C-alpha positions as CSV (number, residue, x, y, z in Angstrom):
1,M,81.8,90.5,69.7
2,E,85.5,90.4,69.3
3,I,87.7,91.8,66.6
4,L,88.4,89.3,63.8
5,S,91.8,87.5,63.5
6,L,94.8,88.7,61.6
7,F,95.5,87.7,58.0
8,L,98.6,85.7,57.2
9,V,100.5,85.9,54.0
10,M,101.6,82.4,52.8
11,V,105.1,82.0,51.4
12,Q,105.4,78.8,49.4
13,A,109.1,77.7,49.1
14,V,111.5,75.0,50.2
15,P,113.6,75.7,53.2
16,D,116.9,77.5,52.4
17,S,118.9,80.5,53.5
18,S,117.1,82.9,51.2
19,A,114.6,85.4,52.2
20,Q,111.9,83.2,50.8
21,G,113.1,80.2,52.7
22,H,113.1,82.1,56.0
23,G,109.6,83.2,55.2
24,W,108.4,79.7,54.6
25,Q,110.1,78.4,57.8
26,G,108.5,81.3,59.8
27,N,105.1,80.3,58.5
28,Q,105.6,76.8,59.7
29,Y,106.5,78.1,63.2
30,L,103.6,80.5,63.2
31,Q,101.1,77.8,62.3
32,G,102.5,75.8,65.2
33,N,102.1,78.8,67.5
34,L,105.8,79.0,68.0
35,L,105.8,82.8,67.9
36,Q,109.4,83.5,69.0
37,Q,110.8,81.1,66.4
38,A,108.5,82.6,63.8
39,Q,109.6,86.1,64.6
40,K,113.3,85.1,64.4
41,S,112.8,83.5,61.0
42,Y,111.0,86.5,59.5
43,E,113.7,88.8,60.9
44,Q,116.4,86.6,59.3
45,G,114.6,86.8,56.0
46,L,114.4,90.6,56.2
47,T,118.2,90.8,56.7
48,Q,118.5,89.8,53.0
49,Y,117.2,93.3,52.2
50,Q,119.8,95.2,54.2
51,D,122.3,95.2,51.4
52,G,120.1,97.4,49.2
53,R,117.9,94.8,47.7
54,S,114.6,96.4,46.6
55,P,111.4,95.4,48.5
56,D,109.2,92.9,46.6
57,G,106.4,90.5,47.4
58,I,108.6,88.4,49.6
59,Y,109.6,91.5,51.6
60,Y,105.9,92.4,52.0
61,G,105.0,88.9,53.2
62,L,107.9,88.9,55.7
63,Q,106.8,92.2,57.2
64,N,103.1,91.3,57.4
65,N,103.8,88.0,59.0
66,L,106.4,89.4,61.4
67,G,103.6,91.8,62.6
68,I,101.4,88.7,63.3
69,A,104.2,87.1,65.4
70,L,104.8,90.3,67.3
71,H,101.1,90.8,67.9
72,G,100.7,87.3,69.3
73,Q,103.5,88.1,71.8
74,G,101.9,91.3,73.0
75,D,104.3,93.7,71.2
76,L,101.4,95.7,69.7
77,D,103.5,98.8,68.8
78,G,106.1,96.6,67.0
79,A,103.3,94.7,65.3
80,E,101.6,97.9,64.0
81,Q,104.9,99.2,62.8
82,A,105.6,96.0,60.8
83,F,102.1,96.1,59.3
84,N,102.6,99.8,58.3
85,E,105.9,98.8,56.6
86,A,104.0,96.0,54.7
87,V,101.4,98.6,53.6
88,S,104.2,100.8,52.1
89,T,105.3,97.9,49.9
90,A,101.9,96.3,49.0
91,S,101.7,95.5,45.4
92,G,97.9,95.8,45.0
93,P,94.5,96.4,46.8
94,P,94.3,92.8,48.3
95,D,97.7,93.1,50.0
96,L,97.1,96.7,51.0
97,T,93.7,95.9,52.5
98,R,95.1,92.9,54.4
99,S,97.9,94.8,56.1
100,L,95.8,97.8,56.9
101,Y,93.2,95.5,58.4
102,N,95.9,93.9,60.5
103,A,97.3,97.3,61.6
104,G,93.8,98.3,62.7
105,N,93.5,95.2,64.9
106,S,96.9,95.9,66.6
107,A,95.9,99.5,67.2
108,F,92.6,98.5,68.6
109,S,94.3,96.0,70.9
110,A,96.5,98.8,72.1
111,Q,93.3,100.9,72.8
112,A,94.3,103.4,70.2
113,N,90.8,103.6,68.7
114,E,91.5,106.6,66.5
115,R,94.4,104.9,64.8
116,A,92.4,101.7,64.4
117,L,89.5,103.6,62.7
118,E,91.9,105.2,60.3
119,H,93.5,101.9,59.4
120,Y,90.0,100.3,58.8
121,R,88.9,103.3,56.8
122,R,91.8,103.1,54.5
123,A,91.2,99.3,54.1
124,L,87.7,100.0,53.0
125,L,88.8,102.7,50.6
126,A,91.2,100.1,49.0
127,D,88.4,97.4,49.0
128,P,84.9,98.7,49.7
129,Q,83.5,95.1,49.6
130,N,85.7,93.9,52.5
131,E,83.2,92.8,55.1
132,D,85.8,92.2,57.8
133,A,87.1,95.7,57.6
134,R,83.6,97.1,57.5
135,F,82.5,95.1,60.6
136,N,85.5,96.2,62.6
137,Y,85.2,99.8,61.6
138,E,81.5,100.0,62.7
139,Y,82.3,98.0,65.9
140,V,85.1,100.4,67.0
141,K,83.0,103.5,65.9
142,R,80.1,102.4,68.1
143,L,82.4,101.6,71.0
144,Q,84.1,105.0,70.7
145,Q,80.7,106.8,70.7
146,Q,79.6,104.8,73.8
147,Q,82.8,105.8,75.6
148,E,82.4,109.4,74.7
149,E,78.8,109.4,76.0
150,E,79.9,107.8,79.2
151,Q,82.6,110.3,79.6
152,Q,80.2,113.2,79.1
153,N,77.8,111.7,81.6
154,Q,80.6,111.3,84.1
155,E,81.7,114.9,83.6
156,Q,78.1,116.2,84.0
157,G,77.8,114.1,87.1
158,D,81.0,115.5,88.5
159,Q,79.9,119.0,87.7
160,G,76.6,118.4,89.4
161,Q,78.4,117.0,92.4
162,D,80.7,119.9,92.5
163,Q,77.8,122.4,92.4
164,Q,76.0,120.5,95.1
165,N,79.2,120.5,97.3
166,Q,79.6,124.3,96.7
167,E,75.9,124.9,97.7
168,Q,76.4,122.7,100.8
169,E,79.6,124.6,101.7
170,S,77.9,127.9,101.1
171,Q,74.9,126.9,103.3
172,G,77.3,125.6,106.0
173,E,79.1,128.9,106.0
174,Q,75.8,130.8,106.2
175,N,74.7,128.7,109.1
176,Q,78.0,129.1,110.8
177,N,77.8,132.9,110.4
178,E,74.2,132.9,111.8
179,Q,75.3,130.8,114.7
180,S,78.3,133.1,115.4
181,Q,75.9,136.2,115.3
182,D,73.5,134.5,117.7
183,E,76.4,133.7,120.0
184,Q,77.6,137.3,119.8
185,N,74.1,138.7,120.5
186,Q,73.8,136.4,123.5
187,Q,77.2,137.5,124.8
188,N,76.1,141.1,124.4
189,Q,72.9,140.5,126.3
190,E,74.7,138.7,129.1
191,Q,77.3,141.6,129.3
192,Q,74.4,144.2,129.4
193,S,72.8,142.2,132.2
194,Q,76.0,142.0,134.2
195,D,76.5,145.8,133.7
196,Q,73.0,146.5,134.9
197,Q,73.5,144.3,138.0
198,Q,76.8,146.1,138.8
199,E,75.1,149.5,138.5
200,Q,72.3,148.4,140.8
201,Q,74.8,147.2,143.3
202,Q,76.7,150.5,143.2
203,E,73.6,152.8,143.5
204,P,72.8,153.5,147.2
205,S,69.4,152.8,148.6
206,P,67.0,155.7,149.1
207,D,66.9,155.0,152.8
208,E,70.7,155.2,153.1
209,E,72.5,158.4,153.9
210,Q,74.4,159.7,150.9
211,P,78.0,160.4,151.7
212,R,79.1,164.0,151.3
213,Q,81.1,164.3,148.1
214,T,83.0,167.5,149.0
215,P,84.4,168.8,152.4
216,M,82.4,171.5,154.3
217,S,83.9,175.0,154.0
218,R,84.6,177.2,157.1
219,A,81.9,179.7,156.2
220,E,79.3,176.9,156.0
221,A,80.4,175.6,159.4
222,E,80.1,179.1,161.0
223,R,76.6,179.6,159.6
224,I,75.5,176.2,161.0
225,L,76.9,177.1,164.4
226,Q,75.2,180.5,164.4
227,A,71.9,178.9,163.5
228,L,72.3,176.5,166.4
229,E,73.1,179.3,168.8
230,N,70.0,181.3,167.7
231,E,67.8,178.2,168.1
232,E,69.1,177.7,171.7
233,K,68.5,181.3,172.6
234,E,65.0,181.2,171.3
235,L,64.3,178.0,173.2
236,L,65.7,179.6,176.4
237,R,63.3,182.6,176.1
238,E,60.4,180.3,175.6
239,V,61.3,178.4,178.8
240,Q,61.7,181.5,180.8
241,K,58.3,182.8,179.8
242,A,56.7,179.5,180.8
243,E,58.2,179.6,184.3
244,G,57.0,183.2,185.0
245,R,53.3,182.4,184.3
246,P,51.0,181.8,187.4
247,R,50.1,178.2,187.9
248,R,46.6,177.1,188.5
249,V,46.1,175.8,192.0
250,T,44.0,172.8,192.3
251,K,41.8,172.6,195.3
252,D,42.1,169.6,197.5
253,W,39.0,168.9,199.3
């Protein structure tokens, strides 16, 4: 349901150049939805108070109705300011409630719900039986509570999403670390296998002659030669003994 309309203050007078006449002319324009002309008429009527004239009921009506003309043109801040000026010069509870109610509507249209609620609250304090102000106050209050709940749910959802993202990021880092460790272990195993193969290739076969690591000394060479000479002499003596023995003669018959 939409917020109710604004309340107009009627100024009954014949057209003339006085503040009251401009107010009457502005009302005629306003009722014909000629908002710019209405605004101009009300502003002309207010110029009558620029020379120090004290605000009165006409001044109140001009400010209130100027707010309606501005509101209709979308100048919500200007409208609320005009209504507040009317509130300051209201002569009694009916006028006070009317302008506070109008100010609340402009604030609500400007999405300033806190200010709107304050204007409606003051209107109800001035006239507790005003059903329009009560309806708008309850409407905006429920709307504000609904918006707060939606905002809280959104924040909780964002927090939950952030936590989920953090958990996923942490799990991803853990998986990456495990993968890196597995790759490192595999590389170490491959390196160890390569090292073992190289060692096996470098080790000589048992059947192969091992190369001498250090050169033979002169003393070692002389001992080897002496041993060879001794073996030859012993072998010669054995041969000579064998030749001196009598041979068995085999009969040939």
